[in-house]
N, C-alpha and C positions, 0 to 999 in steps of 0.2 A: 248333172240336173232334170230329169226329163217330164210331164205333167199328173204322173201321179204322184211322185216324190214333192212336187211343189205342193200339190192338193191335202195329203196328208203331212206336209208342215207345217199350213194351214191347222187340218183340223188334232194338231199337236200342239199349237197354239189354243186354240177354243179351250182345249185341254187343260192347259195351263191356267184358261181363264178360272175356269169354276174351282178350281186347286186353290190357287191365288188366296182368290176371294172366298173362300173357305176358311183358309191359313186367316185371312183376315177378320173377319167378323166371326168364325164360327166362337171364338174362347171369348171376344167380348159378350155375345148373346149367352154364354153360358153362362160366365163371369154374375149378367145378368139375371136366368132365370133359376139355377143352381141353387140344388139347398143349403149347402158348406161355400165355400172358395175352393178349396182344392176338385172340388170336381169340375172346373170353370173347363175343363180343356178335356171331359170327357164324348161333347162333340168333334175334336175334331181327334177324337182317337176312334168311336165308332165309326170313322169315314175308315181307318186305316183296317182298323180291325174284322169290319167290311173285305176289303179291297182281299185280304187274308184269310175270310173265309169262301171268297170269292172264287181263288183260283182252281182251285180244284175244277168246280164248275165250269170255268171260263176256257181252260185247256178244252175240257169234252166239247164243247158245243166250237169253239175251233177247227177243232178238229174231226168233227163231224158236219156241219155246217158251212169252211169254211170263213177266214177272214173279215169280209165283206159283212154276211149276216150277222157276227158276234160283235164286230164291233156297233153298229147297228141297234141290233139287243141295249148294248150298254147303254145310246146316248136316247133311247125307250124310256130304260130307268133312270138315267140321268136328269130327263123333265123331270120325271114325274115326281123323285126325292126333293127334286128345289117345291115343288110344287106342297111336295108334304112340308121340308122346314121350316116354306111360311106361314103354311098356316098350325106349326108350332109354334112358331114366334105372334104370332096374335092370338092365340089361344094362350097364350104363356102357357106350356106342355114344355117342361126339360127333359122328361123321359120322350116325349115323341119326337124331340128334336133327335136326339141321341141315337134313337131307333133309325128314322129318316135317315143319318148319316149312315147307318150303317148299311142301307139296303144301297143307296150315291156308292156306299166302296163297292160294286160289281161294276159301275160304269168305270171307277179307278180301276182294280185289275185289270178290262177287259181294257181300256185308254194305254195300259205301261206296254202292253205289246205295239205300239205304233213304232215301237223304233227297232222292233225281231224284222215287225213287217218293211220300215227300212231297205234292209238287209237284201230284201224278198226282191224289191221294184228296181235293183241294180246288177250291174255287170258283178263277177265277184271279187276280182280288182279294184274294184270302186264300192266295195262296202263298207268303208270302214268313215268315207267320205257323206253317204247317206244318212248312214246312220246320224250321225255330228250335224249335218245339213237340216235334219226334220229335227232334229232336237232341236236346232238354231230359231225352230216355228213357235217356241218358247216365249220368245222375244216378244209377241204379240200378249199374249199371259202376262209381260213380266209387266207391260204399257195398262193394259185394259183392265186386268185385275185388280187394283189398288185404286184406279181413277171411278172401276164398276163400284164398288163396294162404298167410295167416296158420296161422289156423285146421287148412288140411289138411298144412300142412308140414312135423307129424313124424304126420301121419297112419298111413303105410307104415313102413320098417323104413331106404325110402332116401327122404333129405331131397326136396320136395315131385313127388314121384311122387304124391301122392293128389290133387291139385291139377289135372294133369291128366287123375284117372280122373270127377274132380266136374267138369269143361270137358268134358267125354263129355255128361256127365247134363245139364247144363247145353242143350246144342246140342239134345236129345231134345223138353227141354222148350217151347226156341225152335221148332224143326217143328212142333208140335202149335201151339201159337198162331197159326202163321205157314199155318196148313191155316184159321184161319178169317177169313181176309183176302182182302176179295174186290176185287182192283186192274180198276187198268182196262184193259178190252178192248186185243188188240194191235193193229198196225193194220191198216186197213183194205188188202186186196190190191183190184188193179188188176186190168183185162181182160183182162192177158196170164199176171193168179195173181202178181205178185211184187208184192211191195209196194214204194209207193212212197221210195224214199229220200231223195230231197229233192238237195240241191248233194251233189258231191264234196267231202272230209274237208277236199280243202287250201282249198278257198273258205272253208270254217269258219273255219277254225285262223288263217287269216291277216286276222280283221277282228278289231281294236286290241280291243274286249272282250275278248275268247277268249283271245289275247295276255298280257291282263292278268289276266282270271280264274285260267288256268293257272298262271302266275307267286306270283302272290300264294296262292295257295293251296300248290301244291309246294311252296315256298318257307317258310311260315309252316309247313307242316303240317313240313318239315324242318328246321329250326330246334324244331320243340314236338319229333321224335324226335332228335333230336341231345342232347339235355337230357335230356330224362325218359331213352333211355335210359341214361345216361352216367349215372343219380343213384344208381340201389341201389348200384353199384360204388364213385362218390367217398362213399356214407356209409358203407360200408362198411370204404376204407379209410380211413377217421375213425374207424371203431372204436364207429359209431353200431350198437346194435341195428335187427334186423330189422323189431322190433313201431314204431321209428322212421322205416323207409324207406316201410313200410307206409301210415302215417300220413301223410307225405307225399305219396306219392300219393295217396292216397285226396282230399285236400285239391287236389290238385291235378287230379285227374277234376274233381273241383266244380266248379273252375276253368273246368273244359270245356265243360260242360254247365250249370247252374244259369243262364248268363246267357241261357238257350234258350228260359228264360218270358217272357226280354222282348226280346231282340233284333231280331225280327222286328218289332215296335213302332215300337223305336229304326230301325230301318236304313225303314221305310218313311213316320217321321216326319224325319228326319234328311237321309237320302239314300244308298247302297249305301257309296260313297267315304271319307265321311266317316269313316263307324263302322271303315272296314277299318284310314282312317287313326286310330283312337286304339286301333285291336288293335296296330297297329304299335307305336303310342308307347310301351304295354302292355311288350308283349316286350323295348324299350332296358330301360326299367327295371326288367325282373328279371333280364337282364344286369348292369347295375348292381349288384343287391343281389348276386347271385352273388360277383362278382368282393368284394365288400367282407368274406366271412369265412366260412368251414363251416360253422358252428355248426347245433342244429338248426334254430332258428326263420332263420333266414337257408337254409335249404335250404327250407326250406315255406313262406316268404314271396315267395320266391323264384319254385315251381312254380308256388304259387299264381296269379302275373298271369301266367306264363305261359300256364298257363291257360284262362283268363279272356282275354288278348289273342289266343290260339288262335281262339275262340270269334267274339271280331267278327271277324277275320280268314278263318275260315274258312266261317262263316256269308255271307258279305259277299261270297266265293268266291260260291259257289253261287249264290245269289239276284243273281250279276250273271253268270254261268254260264248262265241261264238263259233271257236275251235276246242270248244267242245263234246258240242253232237252237230250229228250227222243230219241232213233235213227229213227225215221219216222222225228221228226223234224231236224235231224240234217243241211239240207240243207239250210233252212232258213234260223234258228238259227247261224251258221255259217257265210253266206255269211250277213248277219247287223255286227256278228261280227268283218269280215274283214272288210266294210264299217266303222268303228268307225274308225278302225283302221289310213287306208287310209286316209279317213276326214280330220283328225288331223296330218298326214302325209305330204299331200298337204300341208297347211297353216306352219308345219314345215322345210318344203322346201323353201318357199316365204320366210319364216322370216328370214331364213337362211344368206340366201342370201343378202336380203334386212341389216339385223343388222349388219355384219360383213363387208359389203362394205360398209356405212354409220357411224353407231356406235363403231363398233370395237370388237375383239374378247370377254373384259373384260363385259361391257353391256349384249354379247349372252348371257356367262355361269352365267351372275346377273338376265336374265329375264327369264332360266332353274328354277329358284328356284320356281317362281309360281304355272307350274303343278305339280313338286314333292311335292307341299302341298298342295297339292289338290289331288293327289295322297295317301299321309301317313292319308289325312281324312275319303278319301271312304275306307282307309284298317281297322281305326278303328273305323267309324262306323258300316262295316259288322262285326267285332268280338266282338262288343257291343251288334246288335243285336241278335247277336248268341246266346250266351251266358243268353241273359233274358228269355226264354222257362224252360233253365234247373233249372235256380235263382226262378223262378214264380211258 
């Protein structure tokens, strides 16, 4: 870990502070403002839809201006969109809140690339550890996010408006820290004045490694988001206090990022696919616990295991994706990977609100078993395809 990686890890933590706070409050603010109950998680969905719509723009700005300028632009958008969310809460304008979260998605798309930037700030032999350790910076979000939502809930006359104001300050702090990071130089241009862009994107995406990395990261993240976004609403329906909601989300995000201190070591020792398979198994156990009841301990246990399983799956998918493209292909390949993730997240965010408010927590968890099964099929397919050349 060098100075740049430590700073990037803190920026990752501040990004997760934004995400966790959004998850904790957007569904509840949406439930209060939405014309219909099933629309409650539309502000959560808006955040990921904005991320999906921004992936192409982010890829171009990363390619043209480099990591640092693009990341800083994302933080400017984060600050302004948080202020817009605050105004929407004050004016009780549901659709403005949704629009503001869509705009905030540009920051989401930008900051999702922190993990790839981490690999570029370390020696090739330590890429897995760099990705894992920078993701461990999300522990800041695990602690700060839920507590920020809880302590700023009544800061103003309008519930949670103070949380949005606090997020604007968090974005400014991240901007100051990011300015101190020295990122890798932009791709070298050829004699024609254009940077070598490598293979066509369709050729990169046809590779089994890319297909499985994109599928596992998208489906794993989708299941995590499906259950996490519904948790505050489900716990409110079960008459659990918001302090319990904040504690459950805190332990969930600890589960997401605490393993970052050792996931990279596990991947190097046991291999990427076995660690991803363990993550898949933890997600299945999470669902079984959630189906067993709706007490506080069942919520906190299930969500902690959900976060732990997500870490193994997502860190493994990121490490796997690094083998699917060359340096000059990184912007378009990473943009395509993130688009897959955001597309599934958008679907899971909408489904989360619809299912939990119309069908209940139990059916929501049963439905999550399908994408988990598809992830297992993808991992098995890649494992078999990698063994065939060795056996032939």
